[in-house]
N, C-alpha and C positions, 0 to 999 in steps of 0.2 A: 814475260809472257811469250809462249810459243806461237809464232805466226802460222798461217795456213801453209805457206810454202815450206817452212821448216818441218811442220807436221807431215806433209806429203813426202818430204825427203826421207824422213825416218821410217814411215810406214810402207811406202811404195818402192823406195830405192834401196839398193844394197851397196852403194858405192862408198858410203861413209861408215866408220866403225860402229856408230850408234845404230845406223840403219841395218847393217849386217847383223848386229847383236839382236836387234828386235826380231828380225826374220828367223834367226837360229832359235831363239827362245820360243817363238810362235810355232815352229815346226816340232820342237820338243813337246810343247803343250798339246799339239794335235795328236802326236804319237801316244802320249800318256792318256789322253781322253778317249781315244779309240780303243786302247788296251783296256781301260776301265769298263767301257761299254761291253766289250767282248767277254770280260771276266764275269760281269754281272749276269750274263746269260747262262753261265754254268751253275746248276742248282746247288751243288755242294759248296761252292765258293760264295754264292749269294746268301746261303743260310748262315754262314759264319761271318761274312764281311759285307752284307747287303747295305747296312746303314752307312758304313764308311765309303762304299762305292757310290752310293746316291749323293752323299755330301760332295765327293770328288766330282761327280758329274755336274752337279749344280754349280760348283765353284768354277769349273772350266766354262760352263755355259754363260755365267755372268761375265767372266773375263772376255769371252769371245763376243758377247753382246756389246760390251764397252768398246772393244776393238772395232766392231762393225760400225758403230756410231761414229767413232773417230775417223774411220775410212771415208764415210759419207761427208764428214765435216771438212776433210782435208782436200777434197776435189772441188773444182769450180762448178761442175755439173753433176751433182749427187745422183740425179735420176738416171743419167747415162751409166754411171757405175752400178747402180742398183739393179738395172736390167741386163748388165753384162754377164758373161759366163761366171766369172769369179764372184761378182756381186751376188748372183743367185745362189751360188754354192755357199758363200758366207752366210747368207740368210737361212738357207736350208740346214746349215750345220748347227743352228741354235734353236730353230722352231720345234724340233721333236721333244726337247725337254719340257718346253712350256705346254705342248700338246699332251704330254703324258699325264698332266693334271686332269685332263678330260678323257683321254683315251689311254688307259693303262697299257704299257708295252710299247708305246710309240717311241720311247727313248732308244729302242733298238735301231731306229733309223739314223741315229747319230753317227753311224759308220760312214755317212755321207761326208763327214769331215775328212776322210781319207783323200778325197778329191783335192783337198787343199794342199796336199803334198806336191801337186803339180807345180807349185810355186818354187820348188827347190831348183828347177832349171834356171829360173831368173836369179835366185839368191846366189847360186854358185856361178852365175854368169856363163851358163852353158848355152850360148847363143845358137850353136849348131843344132842342139836338140830342139830349140824353139823353132828354128827354120824348118826342120824336118816335120815337126808337129803341124806347122802351118801348111806345109805341102800336103800332108795327109788330110787335113781339114778341107782344103780346096778340092782335093780329089774326091772325097766323100760327098761334098756338096754338088759337084758336077755329075756324080754318078747317081744321085738321088732319083731322078726321073726314070732312068734306065732300070734301076733296081725295082722301083715301084711297078713298072710295066712287067718286069720279069716275075715279081712275086704275084701279081694279078694272074699271070698265065699259069703259074704253079698252082695257085689256089683253085683255078678253074679245072685244071687237070685232076687235082685231088678230089674235087667234087664229082667229076665224071667217073673216075676209078672207084671212088667210094660207093657210088650208086651201083656200079657193076658188081663190086665185091658183095654188096648186100644182096643183090639179086642172085648171085652164084652160091654164096655160102648160107645166107639166111640166119635167123635167130638160133636155129639148132646148133650152129657151130660158133656161137659167140658174137656174131654180127647182128646185134639186136635192133639196129636202126641205121639209117643213112649217116647221121652225125657220128655214130660210133664207128662206122666203116670209114668215114673221112678221117677220123682220128687215127685209125690203123694205117691208112694210106700215108698220112703225114709222118707218122713214126717210122714207117718202113722206108719211105722215100728219103728221109734224112739220115738213114742208116743208124738210127738210135736203137730200134729193135727191143722194146721192153719185153715182148714175149707174152704179154697178158692176153692177147688175142692172136690166133694163128689160123690160117686156112686149113681145111681138112680134105677138101675135094681136089681131084687132079687139075681141073680147070682153075680153081682158086689158087693152087700152088703155082701154076703156070703164070697167072696174072701177077702173083706176088713176086715171082722171079723177074718179070719184066719191070715192075716198079723198083726193085732193088738195083737192077742194072741202070735204069734211068736215073736213079738217085745220084749215082757217081757223077754223071754228066751235069746234073742240075747243080750240084755243089760247086762245080768248077766255074760256072757262069759268073756269079757275082765277083769271084776273085779276079777273073779276066777283065771285067768291067772296071773295077777299081784300079787294077794294075795299069791299064791303058791311060786312065785319067791321071794317075800319079806320074806316069812318064811325061805327060804333056804339061803337068803342073810344076815339075821340078825346075828350079832356077838357081843360079849360082850367086845371087845377090846376097851379101851379108846382112844378117838381121841383128838389130840392136836390142838390148834388154831394157832400155830406158822406158819408164812408164810415163804416160802423158799426165801433166798436172791438172788437166781439165777433166778427162774421163777415166784416167788410170790405166788405159789399155796400152799394151806394148806391141812389139813386132814391127817397129819402124826400121827403115834403112839407116845405116850409120850416118849418112850425110843428110838425113831428113831435118828440115828446119821447123816443120809444122806437123801436127798430128794428122794422119790421113783419115782418121775417124771423125774428129770434131773440129779440126782446124786450129786448135790451140798451139801457140808457139812452144816448142820444146826447149 
């Protein structure tokens, strides 16, 4: 009988031949399942091989469901794993197939399984990549409030400029309402420029030019905020790829004796 510790070693660790083989097979299965989902969206392929693709989809879903249950059974704190990033990704990677029985087409969301490829850094023991990913995560978390304030300011500016453009151009030139004008402002400010609405008057073109130039400066602000936070978050401490037997989370220091998330002995 396989013990919980042994099951955890096979499913969450890649130090043993069996554990590494499990992860490699899992990654191949994820790749094949995502490929099947993408192929099913092609009409010509679906018409000729739709049944086979659906069978393949359900087969992988059942396998991933069993794997998800085994992951919960192999950790001491199943709820902690269930609400973790990878726990939620594992759950979301199987739900669309079951939802497709109620909502046709929901199986297209199975491409969420591609997020599970992030485990490849742990499987291949690429600790440096994990360390860099953690740095980016910390930087984004610390930048959150600044970016929210910045986006609030941008939306306020878009509201004011949209109202001005509606007043200047009016319905006769395509600016049929303030919301429509705000849409034009956002599209122009972000330099997307769909071209479905364009100012016709001299004053409107002048305001549009101002919005375009301002857009370049606005795009640079979030980049600067995140860059500063990344510089302050960077550390040279080595990161281990070992997964905690209690909550399954990794990212511990090489000399760590206990999990920094749940306190379980490593």
